[in-house]
MIZA-900686 format. One line per field, with one value per residue (C-alpha): x, y, z; residue in three letters; residue number from 1. Coordinates in pm, 1 decimal, decimal comma. Layout:
<rs>
xx c(X / ...)
yy c(Y / ...)
zz c(Z / ...)
resn c(ALA / ...)
resi c(NUM / ...)
</rs>
This chain:
<rs>
xx c(-3083,5 / -2927,1 / -2556,9 / -2315,3 / -2178,3 / -1829,3 / -1757,1 / -1685,6 / -2012,1 / -2327,5 / -2561,7 / -2766,3 / -2501,9 / -2320,8 / -1952,8 / -1715,5 / -1727,6 / -2105,3 / -2120,2 / -1893,5 / -2096,9 / -2421,9 / -2576,5 / -2728,3 / -2471,9 / -2574,7 / -2488,6 / -2258,7 / -2080,9 / -1723,4 / -1599,2 / -1761,7 / -1490,7 / -1216,0 / -1357,1 / -1508,5 / -1790,3 / -1578,5 / -1271,8 / -1329,1 / -1504,7 / -1190,3 / -976,5 / -1225,0 / -1242,2 / -881,9 / -951,3 / -1262,9 / -1077,5 / -780,4 / -926,5 / -1304,8 / -1546,3 / -1635,5 / -1272,1 / -1190,5 / -1488,7 / -1382,8 / -1027,5 / -1135,7 / -1375,2 / -1097,6 / -868,7 / -903,5 / -1107,8 / -808,2 / -601,6 / -866,3 / -769,4 / -410,4 / -528,7 / -758,1 / -472,6 / -239,7 / -491,7 / -558,8 / -185,6 / -130,5 / -431,0 / -311,3 / 42,3 / -93,0 / -285,2 / 31,1 / 245,6 / 35,1 / 333,1 / 532,0 / 286,5 / 437,8 / 740,5 / 878,2 / 875,1 / 1045,1 / 1319,4 / 1370,8 / 1403,6 / 1651,4 / 1855,0 / 1852,6 / 1967,2 / 2252,4 / 2356,0 / 2352,8 / 2555,6 / 2814,8 / 2825,8 / 2881,3 / 3168,0 / 3322,9 / 3289,0 / 3447,7 / 3734,2 / 3785,4 / 3791,5 / 4042,8 / 4266,0 / 4242,2 / 4332,2 / 4625,4 / 4754,3 / 4729,2 / 4948,0 / 4933,9 / 4826,1 / 4777,2 / 4413,0 / 4118,0 / 3903,6 / 3612,2 / 3812,6 / 3937,0 / 3579,7 / 3466,7 / 3384,8 / 3573,2 / 3414,0 / 3398,9 / 3325,4 / 2992,4 / 2835,0 / 2842,1 / 2740,9 / 2776,6 / 2427,6 / 2180,3 / 1879,1 / 1771,3 / 1597,9 / 1750,5 / 2079,9 / 1903,0 / 1758,6 / 2079,0 / 2306,5 / 2491,5 / 2410,8 / 2374,7 / 2010,1 / 1814,5 / 1691,4 / 1366,1 / 1388,3 / 1416,7 / 1476,1 / 1283,4)
yy c(-1628,5 / -1364,5 / -1378,0 / -1200,1 / -875,0 / -968,1 / -1157,7 / -830,2 / -801,7 / -614,4 / -755,8 / -1030,8 / -1133,3 / -1462,5 / -1489,8 / -1614,6 / -1974,9 / -1988,9 / -1815,3 / -2087,2 / -2362,6 / -2195,0 / -2200,2 / -1949,6 / -1793,5 / -1829,2 / -1566,1 / -1814,5 / -1918,9 / -2014,2 / -1901,3 / -1553,6 / -1359,4 / -1504,2 / -1523,4 / -1198,5 / -1195,2 / -1037,2 / -1260,2 / -1515,7 / -1755,2 / -1793,6 / -1853,9 / -2098,7 / -2289,6 / -2401,1 / -2504,5 / -2695,4 / -2877,0 / -2978,5 / -3029,5 / -3024,7 / -2778,1 / -3000,9 / -3064,1 / -2693,3 / -2606,3 / -2866,4 / -2736,0 / -2374,8 / -2475,4 / -2661,8 / -2357,4 / -2086,3 / -1791,1 / -1557,4 / -1782,0 / -1860,1 / -1578,9 / -1702,5 / -2062,0 / -1963,0 / -1778,8 / -2076,7 / -2328,3 / -2101,1 / -2073,1 / -2448,0 / -2526,2 / -2287,2 / -2427,8 / -2782,9 / -2698,1 / -2554,9 / -2849,8 / -3153,3 / -3352,2 / -3105,5 / -2820,0 / -2532,8 / -2746,1 / -2687,7 / -2312,7 / -2365,1 / -2571,6 / -2303,7 / -2037,4 / -2252,0 / -2296,4 / -1920,7 / -1857,4 / -2106,4 / -1945,3 / -1598,3 / -1721,6 / -1855,7 / -1520,8 / -1339,1 / -1573,3 / -1516,3 / -1139,0 / -1148,2 / -1359,6 / -1112,2 / -821,4 / -1006,9 / -1065,2 / -697,7 / -594,7 / -837,4 / -711,0 / -348,8 / -427,6 / -271,2 / 90,8 / 90,1 / -11,3 / 221,6 / 319,2 / 126,6 / -196,3 / -140,4 / -130,7 / -444,1 / -725,5 / -1042,8 / -1342,7 / -1620,5 / -1871,6 / -1703,8 / -1818,4 / -2190,3 / -2342,3 / -2691,8 / -2692,5 / -2507,2 / -2664,3 / -2850,6 / -3181,4 / -3341,8 / -3290,4 / -3293,9 / -2949,6 / -2789,3 / -2699,7 / -2370,4 / -2164,3 / -2455,8 / -2371,4 / -2064,0 / -1843,9 / -1973,5 / -2310,8 / -2654,0 / -3007,1 / -3319,3)
zz c(671,0 / 448,9 / 397,3 / 619,1 / 486,9 / 608,4 / 288,3 / 113,2 / -78,4 / 0,1 / 264,6 / 105,6 / -148,5 / -93,8 / -8,0 / -275,8 / -150,8 / -141,8 / -478,7 / -623,1 / -456,7 / -571,7 / -229,3 / 6,4 / 237,4 / 602,9 / 861,6 / 1036,3 / 713,8 / 801,4 / 458,3 / 449,9 / 636,7 / 416,6 / 62,6 / -59,9 / -312,8 / -588,5 / -627,6 / -352,4 / -588,5 / -801,1 / -490,8 / -346,6 / -676,5 / -626,5 / -266,2 / -370,4 / -648,1 / -432,1 / -84,0 / -121,9 / 34,7 / 327,4 / 422,7 / 395,4 / 618,3 / 877,3 / 872,1 / 926,7 / 1206,3 / 1390,5 / 1386,5 / 1650,0 / 1520,0 / 1555,8 / 1326,3 / 1063,5 / 829,8 / 815,3 / 774,7 / 486,7 / 314,4 / 365,1 / 232,2 / -67,0 / -141,8 / -108,4 / -331,2 / -602,6 / -580,4 / -594,6 / -912,9 / -1072,3 / -960,8 / -858,6 / -731,1 / -521,1 / -459,8 / -264,1 / -169,8 / -520,8 / -454,2 / -117,6 / -283,4 / -549,3 / -279,9 / -83,9 / -399,8 / -456,7 / -97,1 / -135,3 / -463,8 / -309,9 / -12,2 / -255,0 / -437,8 / -108,0 / -22,3 / -364,6 / -326,9 / 18,5 / -113,1 / -397,4 / -151,7 / 65,5 / -237,2 / -331,2 / 22,5 / 32,3 / -303,8 / -187,9 / 111,5 / 456,6 / 450,2 / 73,6 / 69,4 / 32,2 / 331,8 / 179,8 / 172,5 / 528,5 / 660,2 / 472,6 / 721,1 / 641,8 / 808,7 / 547,6 / 824,8 / 904,6 / 578,6 / 534,0 / 202,3 / 344,0 / 494,8 / 278,0 / 448,3 / 136,6 / 177,8 / -126,7 / -306,0 / -641,3 / -561,0 / -433,1 / -723,2 / -687,9 / -993,5 / -1235,1 / -1302,5 / -1393,4 / -1112,8 / -967,3 / -1138,9 / -984,2 / -1101,2 / -1035,3)
resn c(MET / ALA / SER / SER / GLY / SER / GLY / GLY / GLY / SER / PRO / GLY / SER / PRO / CYS / GLY / ALA / CYS / LYS / PHE / LEU / ARG / ARG / LYS / CYS / ALA / ALA / GLU / CYS / VAL / PHE / ALA / PRO / HIS / PHE / CYS / ALA / GLU / ASP / GLY / ALA / ALA / GLN / PHE / ALA / ALA / ILE / HIS / LYS / VAL / PHE / GLY / ALA / SER / ASN / ALA / ALA / LYS / LEU / LEU / GLN / GLN / VAL / ALA / PRO / ALA / ASP / ARG / SER / GLU / ALA / ALA / ALA / THR / VAL / THR / TYR / GLU / ALA / GLN / ALA / ARG / LEU / ARG / ASP / PRO / ILE / TYR / GLY / CYS / VAL / ALA / HIS / ILE / PHE / ALA / LEU / GLN / GLN / GLN / VAL / ALA / SER / LEU / GLN / MET / GLN / VAL / LEU / GLN / ALA / LYS / ALA / GLN / VAL / ALA / GLN / THR / MET / ALA / ALA / ALA / GLY / PRO / GLY / GLY / SER / SER / PRO / LEU / LEU / GLN / ARG / TRP / PRO / LEU / GLU / PRO / GLU / SER / LEU / SER / THR / GLN / SER / SER / GLY / CYS / TYR / SER / ASP / MET / TYR / CYS / GLY / PHE / GLY / ASP / GLN / GLU / GLU / GLY / SER / TYR / THR / ARG)
resi c(1 / 2 / 3 / 4 / 5 / 6 / 7 / 8 / 9 / 10 / 11 / 12 / 13 / 14 / 15 / 16 / 17 / 18 / 19 / 20 / 21 / 22 / 23 / 24 / 25 / 26 / 27 / 28 / 29 / 30 / 31 / 32 / 33 / 34 / 35 / 36 / 37 / 38 / 39 / 40 / 41 / 42 / 43 / 44 / 45 / 46 / 47 / 48 / 49 / 50 / 51 / 52 / 53 / 54 / 55 / 56 / 57 / 58 / 59 / 60 / 61 / 62 / 63 / 64 / 65 / 66 / 67 / 68 / 69 / 70 / 71 / 72 / 73 / 74 / 75 / 76 / 77 / 78 / 79 / 80 / 81 / 82 / 83 / 84 / 85 / 86 / 87 / 88 / 89 / 90 / 91 / 92 / 93 / 94 / 95 / 96 / 97 / 98 / 99 / 100 / 101 / 102 / 103 / 104 / 105 / 106 / 107 / 108 / 109 / 110 / 111 / 112 / 113 / 114 / 115 / 116 / 117 / 118 / 119 / 120 / 121 / 122 / 123 / 124 / 125 / 126 / 127 / 128 / 129 / 130 / 131 / 132 / 133 / 134 / 135 / 136 / 137 / 138 / 139 / 140 / 141 / 142 / 143 / 144 / 145 / 146 / 147 / 148 / 149 / 150 / 151 / 152 / 153 / 154 / 155 / 156 / 157 / 158 / 159 / 160 / 161 / 162 / 163 / 164 / 165 / 166)
</rs>
């Protein structure tokens, strides 16, 4: 049959996945709703290289139709991340974000400590209204458990933003 128009192209044109695979796009094509004719071929190329077209089709067919769009986006992201970093894939990005969160938590603690010192130096009644309203709960932010899986990814500020070590 002719391709479905839900792939983003005109009726009769293949979806991005079928365009990449150089095959006719069937009306019931599992890829059509998720890979448009314009830029879907480039996205699907990463999926095909990492997972294979057959495995991607099986995966999408096993997911509930309501969740397929999210699954297609997730598989696309993982495939692109796996091409950028074949060993760690998207986990490397997760580790970098965890490191950034831990670093920011440490900066907040340092800022709160500095505010507390300023308030203590100003004495009672001598502090500014801004400093009187500042919440001081250093216990609420713990840098002991940053959620990292490995200590080699969890240095506070010893690496550039967005970087990670192996």
